[in-house]
Backbone as CSV, one residue per row, in Angstrom:
resi,resn,N_x,N_y,N_z,CA_x,CA_y,CA_z,C_x,C_y,C_z
1,GLY,0.815,-1.192,0.000,0.000,0.000,0.000,0.856,1.249,0.000
2,ALA,0.214,2.419,-0.125,0.942,3.678,-0.146,1.510,3.976,1.234
3,LEU,2.612,4.715,1.263,3.196,5.111,2.536,2.245,6.044,3.263
4,ARG,2.161,5.868,4.578,1.276,6.704,5.372,2.094,7.543,6.336
5,HIS,1.688,8.769,6.514,2.398,9.669,7.417,1.445,10.087,8.534
6,ALA,1.835,9.806,9.768,1.011,10.157,10.911,1.596,11.368,11.623
7,ARG,0.746,12.083,12.323,1.215,13.199,13.142,1.929,12.630,14.369
8,VAL,3.124,13.131,14.619,3.899,12.640,15.755,4.421,13.814,16.564
9,ALA,4.670,13.537,17.844,5.270,14.537,18.731,6.715,14.127,18.974
10,PHE,7.653,14.987,18.588,9.073,14.670,18.730,9.608,15.196,20.064
11,GLY,10.553,14.448,20.657,11.268,14.933,21.828,10.561,14.776,23.147
12,THR,9.401,14.110,23.156,8.690,13.901,24.419,8.417,12.413,24.606
13,ALA,8.423,11.984,25.861,8.116,10.588,26.177,6.607,10.409,26.183
14,GLU,6.120,9.635,25.248,4.678,9.448,25.094,4.286,8.049,25.564
15,PRO,3.498,7.942,26.615,3.093,6.610,27.094,2.316,5.858,26.014
16,LEU,2.626,4.579,25.873,1.860,3.762,24.938,0.444,3.591,25.468
17,ALA,-0.506,3.569,24.539,-1.904,3.431,24.939,-2.625,2.500,23.979
18,GLY,-3.750,1.991,24.426,-4.617,1.212,23.561,-3.952,-0.029,22.998
19,VAL,-4.100,-0.198,21.681,-3.609,-1.400,21.010,-2.099,-1.531,21.133
20,ARG,-1.373,-0.419,20.996,0.093,-0.497,21.064,0.573,-0.874,22.472
21,ARG,-0.126,-0.455,23.486,0.229,-0.846,24.856,-0.002,-2.352,25.051
22,SER,-1.142,-2.826,24.544,-1.434,-4.258,24.628,-0.423,-5.068,23.840
23,MET,-0.031,-4.550,22.664,0.945,-5.236,21.828,2.288,-5.346,22.541
24,ALA,2.715,-4.271,23.191,3.995,-4.282,23.900,4.015,-5.371,24.969
25,ARG,2.941,-5.483,25.703,2.871,-6.494,26.760,2.824,-7.908,26.178
26,ALA,2.023,-8.077,25.115,1.882,-9.405,24.510,3.191,-9.874,23.888
27,MET,3.915,-8.964,23.227,5.173,-9.346,22.595,6.233,-9.697,23.639
28,ALA,6.288,-8.930,24.725,7.252,-9.217,25.788,6.944,-10.558,26.447
29,ASP,5.665,-10.822,26.656,5.257,-12.095,27.257,5.608,-13.261,26.336
30,ALA,5.355,-13.087,25.031,5.658,-14.141,24.067,7.155,-14.423,24.018
31,HIS,7.951,-13.367,24.015,9.407,-13.530,23.943,9.940,-14.259,25.172
32,ALA,9.322,-14.015,26.310,9.784,-14.631,27.554,9.360,-16.090,27.676
33,ARG,8.229,-16.456,27.072,7.654,-17.780,27.306,7.962,-18.813,26.233
34,VAL,8.180,-18.384,24.996,8.290,-19.329,23.876,9.753,-19.578,23.510
35,VAL,10.091,-20.838,23.243,11.415,-21.170,22.710,11.284,-21.122,21.189
36,ALA,11.421,-19.922,20.656,11.110,-19.683,19.244,12.299,-19.990,18.341
37,THR,12.021,-20.706,17.267,13.002,-20.994,16.232,12.348,-20.714,14.887
38,THR,13.093,-20.118,13.966,12.531,-19.778,12.655,13.274,-20.509,11.553
39,THR,12.516,-21.114,10.654,13.088,-21.746,9.471,12.580,-21.016,8.232
40,MET,13.424,-20.896,7.216,13.099,-20.084,6.040,13.309,-20.880,4.758
41,ASP,12.471,-20.603,3.764,12.601,-21.237,2.457,11.827,-20.387,1.452
42,ASP,11.810,-20.825,0.192,11.112,-20.091,-0.866,10.195,-21.030,-1.632
43,ALA,9.026,-20.533,-2.016,8.123,-21.265,-2.898,8.259,-20.691,-4.303
44,ASP,8.479,-21.559,-5.278,8.629,-21.140,-6.673,7.244,-21.088,-7.317
45,LEU,6.837,-19.906,-7.752,5.496,-19.699,-8.306,5.491,-19.721,-9.829
46,HIS,6.566,-20.209,-10.433,6.715,-20.154,-11.889,5.609,-20.921,-12.611
47,ALA,5.075,-21.963,-11.989,4.064,-22.797,-12.651,2.652,-22.236,-12.530
48,TRP,2.468,-21.146,-11.792,1.123,-20.602,-11.607,0.493,-20.228,-12.942
49,LEU,-0.797,-20.550,-13.075,-1.540,-20.232,-14.287,-2.320,-18.940,-14.080
50,GLY,-2.018,-17.923,-14.885,-2.747,-16.668,-14.809,-2.518,-15.924,-13.510
51,SER,-3.355,-14.924,-13.288,-3.263,-14.099,-12.082,-4.012,-14.791,-10.944
52,GLN,-3.346,-14.943,-9.813,-3.969,-15.614,-8.675,-3.804,-14.779,-7.409
53,ASP,-4.694,-15.009,-6.468,-4.717,-14.290,-5.189,-3.689,-14.933,-4.258
54,ILE,-2.582,-14.236,-4.032,-1.498,-14.818,-3.246,-1.934,-15.111,-1.811
55,THR,-2.665,-14.207,-1.207,-3.077,-14.428,0.182,-3.987,-15.642,0.303
56,VAL,-4.926,-15.779,-0.623,-5.821,-16.939,-0.606,-5.031,-18.224,-0.817
57,ARG,-4.068,-18.205,-1.737,-3.230,-19.382,-1.952,-2.413,-19.702,-0.698
58,LEU,-1.939,-18.675,-0.016,-1.197,-18.888,1.232,-2.066,-19.573,2.283
59,VAL,-3.293,-19.100,2.426,-4.192,-19.701,3.408,-4.447,-21.163,3.056
60,ARG,-4.711,-21.425,1.774,-4.946,-22.810,1.352,-3.728,-23.690,1.649
61,ALA,-2.548,-23.161,1.396,-1.323,-23.923,1.632,-1.099,-24.169,3.121
62,ILE,-1.419,-23.189,3.949,-1.292,-23.370,5.402,-2.230,-24.473,5.877
63,VAL,-3.441,-24.494,5.337,-4.393,-25.554,5.684,-3.829,-26.918,5.288
64,ALA,-3.269,-27.008,4.083,-2.683,-28.271,3.620,-1.528,-28.705,4.515
65,ALA,-0.699,-27.750,4.911,0.438,-28.068,5.782,-0.029,-28.487,7.173
66,ALA,-1.095,-27.851,7.661,-1.639,-28.214,8.975,-2.197,-29.634,8.961
67,ARG,-2.786,-30.023,7.836,-3.294,-31.393,7.724,-2.144,-32.392,7.666
68,ALA,-1.056,-31.989,7.023,0.105,-32.883,6.908,0.839,-33.028,8.238
69,VAL,0.883,-31.932,9.013,1.594,-31.946,10.309,0.678,-31.312,11.362
70,PRO,-0.294,-32.070,11.886,-1.266,-31.517,12.836,-0.636,-30.903,14.080
71,LEU,0.563,-31.335,14.421,1.262,-30.791,15.586,1.433,-29.277,15.499
72,MET,1.511,-28.750,14.282,1.754,-27.313,14.108,0.470,-26.492,14.198
73,ASN,-0.671,-27.166,14.159,-1.967,-26.492,14.308,-2.506,-26.856,15.685
74,ALA,-1.862,-26.300,16.695,-2.135,-26.748,18.063,-1.876,-25.629,19.061
75,TRP,-2.330,-25.873,20.291,-2.018,-24.999,21.424,-1.164,-25.782,22.417
76,PHE,-0.184,-25.085,22.997,0.663,-25.693,24.021,0.434,-24.992,25.345
77,ASP,0.010,-25.751,26.331,-0.179,-25.255,27.694,1.144,-25.441,28.432
78,ASP,1.900,-24.339,28.571,3.236,-24.469,29.158,3.210,-24.643,30.671
79,GLU,2.079,-24.416,31.300,1.983,-24.654,32.745,1.846,-26.146,33.040
80,HIS,1.034,-26.825,32.230,0.783,-28.251,32.457,1.518,-29.139,31.450
81,LEU,2.303,-28.516,30.553,3.034,-29.245,29.515,2.092,-30.173,28.748
82,ALA,1.006,-29.584,28.254,-0.022,-30.341,27.535,-0.271,-29.719,26.167
83,LEU,-0.482,-30.576,25.177,-0.683,-30.136,23.795,-2.103,-30.456,23.351
84,THR,-2.769,-29.476,22.742,-4.105,-29.677,22.186,-4.054,-29.463,20.683
85,ARG,-4.215,-30.541,19.911,-4.275,-30.423,18.453,-5.689,-30.039,18.046
86,HIS,-5.803,-29.293,16.948,-7.109,-28.815,16.505,-7.488,-29.433,15.170
87,GLU,-8.743,-29.859,15.082,-9.231,-30.470,13.843,-9.353,-29.440,12.734
88,HIS,-9.799,-28.241,13.086,-9.996,-27.185,12.095,-8.932,-26.095,12.258
89,VAL,-8.748,-25.318,11.206,-7.754,-24.238,11.218,-8.466,-22.911,11.422
90,ASP,-8.291,-22.329,12.589,-8.761,-20.966,12.855,-7.539,-20.069,12.707
91,LEU,-7.449,-19.414,11.558,-6.208,-18.737,11.171,-6.206,-17.265,11.550
92,GLY,-5.220,-16.874,12.345,-5.036,-15.458,12.650,-4.353,-14.763,11.481
93,ILE,-4.904,-13.632,11.053,-4.349,-12.852,9.944,-3.850,-11.523,10.500
94,ALA,-2.548,-11.310,10.493,-1.999,-10.056,11.019,-2.403,-8.891,10.118
95,VAL,-2.957,-7.849,10.717,-3.395,-6.658,9.982,-2.706,-5.437,10.579
96,ASP,-1.953,-4.729,9.753,-1.250,-3.520,10.189,-2.186,-2.324,10.132
97,SER,-2.151,-1.498,11.154,-2.940,-0.260,11.154,-2.161,0.818,11.891
98,LEU,-2.574,2.060,11.733,-1.913,3.154,12.438,-2.071,3.026,13.951
99,ASP,-3.117,2.319,14.383,-3.331,2.114,15.811,-2.430,1.028,16.380
100,GLY,-1.875,0.193,15.502,-1.050,-0.920,15.953,-1.417,-2.197,15.225
101,LEU,-0.942,-3.310,15.748,-1.137,-4.612,15.117,-2.380,-5.305,15.658
102,PHE,-3.230,-5.743,14.731,-4.396,-6.547,15.074,-4.237,-7.923,14.424
103,VAL,-4.750,-8.954,15.088,-4.714,-10.298,14.497,-6.109,-10.916,14.595
104,PRO,-7.014,-10.529,13.687,-8.338,-11.146,13.666,-8.253,-12.592,13.188
105,THR,-9.266,-13.369,13.514,-9.255,-14.804,13.241,-10.239,-15.178,12.144
106,LEU,-9.743,-15.923,11.150,-10.611,-16.530,10.137,-11.051,-17.886,10.678
107,ARG,-12.295,-17.971,11.109,-12.786,-19.216,11.691,-12.964,-20.284,10.612
108,ASN,-12.544,-21.499,10.928,-12.707,-22.637,10.019,-12.207,-22.318,8.617
109,ALA,-11.000,-21.782,8.545,-10.426,-21.437,7.240,-10.319,-22.662,6.340
110,ASP,-10.211,-23.837,6.940,-10.099,-25.076,6.163,-11.391,-25.441,5.449
111,ARG,-12.491,-24.814,5.816,-13.788,-25.122,5.202,-14.192,-24.108,4.131
112,LEU,-13.409,-23.070,3.946,-13.793,-21.986,3.039,-13.198,-22.192,1.654
113,ASP,-14.034,-21.949,0.620,-13.514,-21.994,-0.748,-12.806,-20.674,-1.042
114,PRO,-12.084,-20.567,-2.173,-11.308,-19.348,-2.446,-12.132,-18.063,-2.394
115,HIS,-13.341,-18.085,-2.931,-14.177,-16.876,-2.918,-14.555,-16.501,-1.486
116,ALA,-14.962,-17.498,-0.707,-15.334,-17.227,0.683,-14.132,-16.765,1.501
117,LEU,-12.955,-17.312,1.204,-11.741,-16.872,1.895,-11.457,-15.406,1.624
118,ARG,-11.537,-15.010,0.363,-11.275,-13.609,0.019,-12.282,-12.694,0.709
119,GLN,-13.537,-13.086,0.726,-14.554,-12.275,1.401,-14.258,-12.167,2.896
120,ALA,-13.857,-13.276,3.502,-13.568,-13.274,4.937,-12.356,-12.408,5.255
121,ILE,-11.310,-12.503,4.431,-10.104,-11.695,4.641,-10.428,-10.215,4.516
122,ASP,-11.159,-9.862,3.456,-11.545,-8.462,3.261,-12.415,-7.969,4.411
123,GLY,-13.286,-8.847,4.892,-14.193,-8.453,5.969,-13.469,-8.129,7.262
124,VAL,-12.503,-8.972,7.655,-11.805,-8.700,8.914,-10.877,-7.497,8.774
125,ARG,-10.263,-7.337,7.615,-9.404,-6.160,7.413,-10.226,-4.876,7.453
126,ARG,-11.384,-4.909,6.828,-12.242,-3.726,6.839,-12.688,-3.402,8.262
127,ALA,-13.023,-4.435,9.021,-13.453,-4.215,10.401,-12.332,-3.607,11.241
128,VAL,-11.084,-4.022,10.980,-9.947,-3.435,11.696,-9.792,-1.970,11.325
129,MET,-9.806,-1.666,10.034,-9.593,-0.291,9.586,-10.718,0.638,10.036
130,GLU,-11.929,0.098,10.111,-13.070,0.911,10.536,-13.264,0.884,12.049
131,ARG,-12.371,0.168,12.734,-12.396,0.052,14.195,-13.713,-0.540,14.698
132,THR,-14.241,-1.493,13.949,-15.479,-2.156,14.351,-15.244,-3.626,14.695
133,ILE,-13.983,-4.041,14.729,-13.673,-5.441,15.006,-14.060,-5.789,16.443
134,ALA,-14.775,-6.874,16.615,-15.198,-7.297,17.952,-14.042,-7.990,18.672
135,PRO,-13.889,-7.768,19.981,-12.800,-8.418,20.724,-12.780,-9.932,20.552
136,ALA,-13.955,-10.551,20.440,-14.019,-12.006,20.293,-13.375,-12.479,18.996
137,GLU,-13.320,-11.593,17.988,-12.727,-11.962,16.702,-11.203,-11.881,16.730
138,LEU,-10.632,-11.444,17.836,-9.181,-11.319,17.962,-8.589,-12.431,18.829
139,THR,-9.370,-13.464,19.071,-8.916,-14.552,19.939,-9.148,-15.903,19.259
140,GLY,-8.499,-16.933,19.796,-8.816,-18.299,19.409,-8.101,-18.846,18.191
141,GLN,-7.128,-18.106,17.639,-6.441,-18.641,16.457,-5.598,-19.856,16.821
142,THR,-5.562,-20.827,15.899,-4.772,-22.042,16.112,-3.458,-21.997,15.335
143,LEU,-3.370,-21.113,14.367,-2.183,-20.857,13.554,-2.297,-19.413,13.101
144,SER,-1.191,-18.802,12.692,-1.256,-17.406,12.255,-0.463,-17.188,10.981
145,LEU,-0.864,-16.133,10.247,-0.177,-15.716,9.024,0.152,-14.238,9.123
146,SER,1.423,-13.909,8.933,1.857,-12.516,8.812,2.316,-12.301,7.375
147,ASN,1.473,-11.647,6.594,1.767,-11.430,5.174,2.438,-10.067,5.011
148,TYR,3.569,-9.892,5.688,4.248,-8.588,5.721,4.814,-8.184,4.369
149,GLY,4.985,-9.143,3.461,5.523,-8.827,2.143,4.650,-7.881,1.343
150,MET,3.392,-7.729,1.735,2.522,-6.756,1.076,3.063,-5.345,1.260
151,LEU,3.819,-5.135,2.333,4.410,-3.824,2.610,5.885,-3.779,2.234
152,GLY,6.597,-4.881,2.420,8.024,-4.921,2.101,8.740,-5.937,2.966
153,GLY,9.947,-6.290,2.529,10.739,-7.255,3.286,10.599,-8.652,2.721
154,ARG,11.698,-9.423,2.794,11.677,-10.783,2.260,11.559,-11.825,3.367
155,TYR,12.468,-11.780,4.316,12.457,-12.769,5.389,12.310,-12.056,6.731
156,ALA,11.842,-12.802,7.728,11.634,-12.212,9.051,11.721,-13.316,10.096
157,THR,11.620,-12.922,11.349,11.495,-13.884,12.445,10.207,-13.534,13.192
158,PRO,9.055,-13.934,12.648,7.775,-13.557,13.259,7.692,-14.001,14.716
159,ILE,7.118,-13.141,15.542,6.940,-13.473,16.954,5.761,-14.431,17.101
160,LEU,5.990,-15.512,17.823,4.951,-16.512,18.055,4.294,-16.242,19.402
161,VAL,3.001,-15.971,19.364,2.255,-15.664,20.589,1.615,-16.947,21.115
162,PRO,1.937,-17.334,22.357,1.333,-18.542,22.915,-0.178,-18.358,23.105
163,PRO,-0.934,-19.446,23.047,-0.489,-20.842,23.111,-0.212,-21.492,21.747
164,CYS,-0.231,-20.715,20.660,-0.010,-21.311,19.340,1.388,-21.913,19.232
165,VAL,1.529,-22.878,18.341,2.796,-23.574,18.146,3.552,-23.035,16.940
166,ALA,2.847,-22.367,15.998,3.528,-21.908,14.785,2.864,-20.671,14.198
167,ILE,3.674,-19.894,13.475,3.203,-18.754,12.696,3.970,-18.740,11.379
168,VAL,3.259,-18.442,10.295,3.854,-18.378,8.958,4.013,-16.916,8.554
169,GLY,5.219,-16.545,8.141,5.475,-15.215,7.607,5.720,-15.315,6.109
170,ALA,5.119,-14.414,5.343,5.280,-14.404,3.884,5.859,-13.070,3.455
171,GLY,6.993,-13.121,2.758,7.672,-11.907,2.335,7.241,-11.435,0.953
172,ARG,7.953,-10.443,0.462,7.641,-9.841,-0.844,8.073,-10.780,-1.965
173,VAL,7.152,-11.034,-2.898,7.476,-11.861,-4.061,8.537,-11.151,-4.896
174,ALA,9.543,-11.909,-5.321,10.637,-11.334,-6.108,10.895,-12.203,-7.328
175,HIS,11.479,-11.591,-8.353,11.909,-12.323,-9.538,13.368,-12.722,-9.334
176,ASP,13.600,-14.014,-9.136,14.933,-14.526,-8.827,15.491,-15.330,-9.995
177,VAL,16.794,-15.288,-10.127,17.483,-16.125,-11.108,17.689,-17.500,-10.478
178,VAL,17.215,-18.553,-11.160,17.327,-19.908,-10.630,17.989,-20.818,-11.665
179,ALA,18.684,-21.825,-11.173,19.317,-22.802,-12.058,18.288,-23.850,-12.460
180,VAL,18.172,-24.099,-13.771,17.211,-25.070,-14.292,17.889,-25.921,-15.352
181,LEU,18.091,-27.213,-15.046,18.648,-28.169,-16.012,19.912,-27.643,-16.685
182,GLY,20.811,-27.140,-15.886,22.081,-26.665,-16.418,22.052,-25.262,-16.983
183,GLY,20.874,-24.646,-17.058,20.755,-23.272,-17.531,20.214,-22.389,-16.423
184,ILE,19.818,-21.185,-16.780,19.236,-20.280,-15.793,17.933,-19.702,-16.330
185,GLU,17.005,-19.458,-15.414,15.726,-18.833,-15.737,15.386,-17.837,-14.634
186,VAL,14.449,-16.960,-14.927,13.948,-16.022,-13.920,12.561,-16.494,-13.491
187,HIS,12.411,-16.791,-12.213,11.146,-17.273,-11.669,10.654,-16.336,-10.566
188,ARG,9.339,-16.232,-10.436,8.761,-15.548,-9.270,8.841,-16.503,-8.082
189,ARG,9.368,-15.983,-6.970,9.482,-16.817,-5.775,8.965,-16.056,-4.554
190,LEU,8.322,-16.813,-3.691,7.715,-16.258,-2.482,8.533,-16.684,-1.266
191,PRO,9.164,-15.735,-0.566,9.941,-16.070,0.635,9.008,-16.432,1.798
192,LEU,9.381,-17.458,2.532,8.584,-17.918,3.658,9.454,-18.013,4.911
193,SER,8.919,-17.567,6.032,9.613,-17.653,7.325,8.630,-18.220,8.340
194,ILE,8.929,-19.388,8.864,8.012,-20.059,9.787,8.661,-20.136,11.163
195,THR,8.045,-19.479,12.131,8.509,-19.566,13.519,7.688,-20.624,14.243
196,PHE,8.378,-21.491,15.002,7.681,-22.544,15.741,8.252,-22.641,17.152
197,ASP,7.470,-23.231,18.038,7.879,-23.401,19.433,8.651,-24.710,19.553
198,HIS,9.957,-24.591,19.810,10.824,-25.768,19.818,10.633,-26.629,21.067
199,ARG,9.841,-26.164,22.018,9.499,-27.025,23.149,8.565,-28.146,22.702
200,VAL,7.834,-27.897,21.632,6.800,-28.824,21.172,7.185,-29.483,19.851
201,ALA,7.625,-28.680,18.901,7.923,-29.166,17.555,9.427,-29.319,17.362
202,THR,9.816,-30.372,16.679,11.223,-30.577,16.335,11.536,-29.875,15.015
203,GLY,12.811,-29.805,14.695,13.188,-29.264,13.401,12.603,-30.085,12.268
204,GLY,12.492,-31.397,12.477,11.885,-32.259,11.468,10.416,-31.961,11.266
205,ASP,9.679,-31.725,12.367,8.264,-31.348,12.256,8.116,-30.075,11.433
206,ALA,8.938,-29.089,11.750,8.875,-27.813,11.037,9.231,-27.987,9.568
207,ALA,10.245,-28.809,9.286,10.656,-29.029,7.896,9.552,-29.714,7.104
208,ARG,8.872,-30.678,7.713,7.765,-31.342,7.021,6.610,-30.380,6.774
209,PHE,6.362,-29.493,7.732,5.324,-28.474,7.560,5.674,-27.552,6.398
210,VAL,6.909,-27.086,6.363,7.351,-26.197,5.281,7.278,-26.910,3.935
211,ARG,7.668,-28.166,3.912,7.632,-28.928,2.660,6.199,-29.033,2.127
212,ALA,5.236,-29.309,3.016,3.837,-29.391,2.600,3.306,-28.028,2.172
213,LEU,3.725,-26.984,2.875,3.324,-25.617,2.534,3.782,-25.264,1.124
214,ILE,5.042,-25.529,0.835,5.608,-25.200,-0.473,4.998,-26.068,-1.570
215,ALA,4.767,-27.341,-1.279,4.189,-28.238,-2.280,2.841,-27.724,-2.765
216,ASP,2.020,-27.217,-1.850,0.720,-26.677,-2.257,0.877,-25.356,-3.000
217,LEU,1.772,-24.498,-2.518,1.972,-23.203,-3.171,2.511,-23.344,-4.587
218,GLU,3.243,-24.409,-4.867,3.856,-24.561,-6.181,2.950,-25.254,-7.195
219,LEU,1.740,-25.640,-6.780,0.778,-26.184,-7.736,0.347,-25.089,-8.706
220,PRO,0.050,-25.440,-9.962,-0.315,-24.412,-10.959,-1.531,-23.586,-10.560
221,GLN,-2.488,-24.217,-9.889,-3.677,-23.480,-9.444,-4.372,-24.240,-8.321
């Protein structure tokens, strides 16, 4: 989106308030409680047919990866050292706003077709921007997506907020030079950064999740 310029007060200590105050506390709590590890890879989109909705494809791929590795679509109770796997994917979608970061939840994302997914994504984003999002819609996610590449950046180390076990970060699509059968080609590639809680998931679990994520993203449609 276009760059936004907000009115700011320089040279004075301004107490955080509202969403940004809540975010500061939540991020500090997450950093203290989670043994976070991030793995990174790229999905090659060269085989895609026509123009496709990247965010919708990302959600579909996350659902496919969650089915392949249910451990990553779960909550971890660190007080009782107990894991709850979830049958359905309630996906948190990070939404940037001038007020701060919101993460509304797409309920039962695994049951939505592409059209319904796009409508749901647009609906929660609109509710955030119009400040009409209900508090109940900001809770209960079993997995999360930070599609920060819409603004910029390729790779990141997304913060994982407990009790979730994983969060997927998607960077800016770039045209990369790749080696193909002894030659070179230019392919569109999507950078991916997946943070997971290493108290629960092993590196192998995360790698299998990433492999399933990429396999779905690289399908033609």
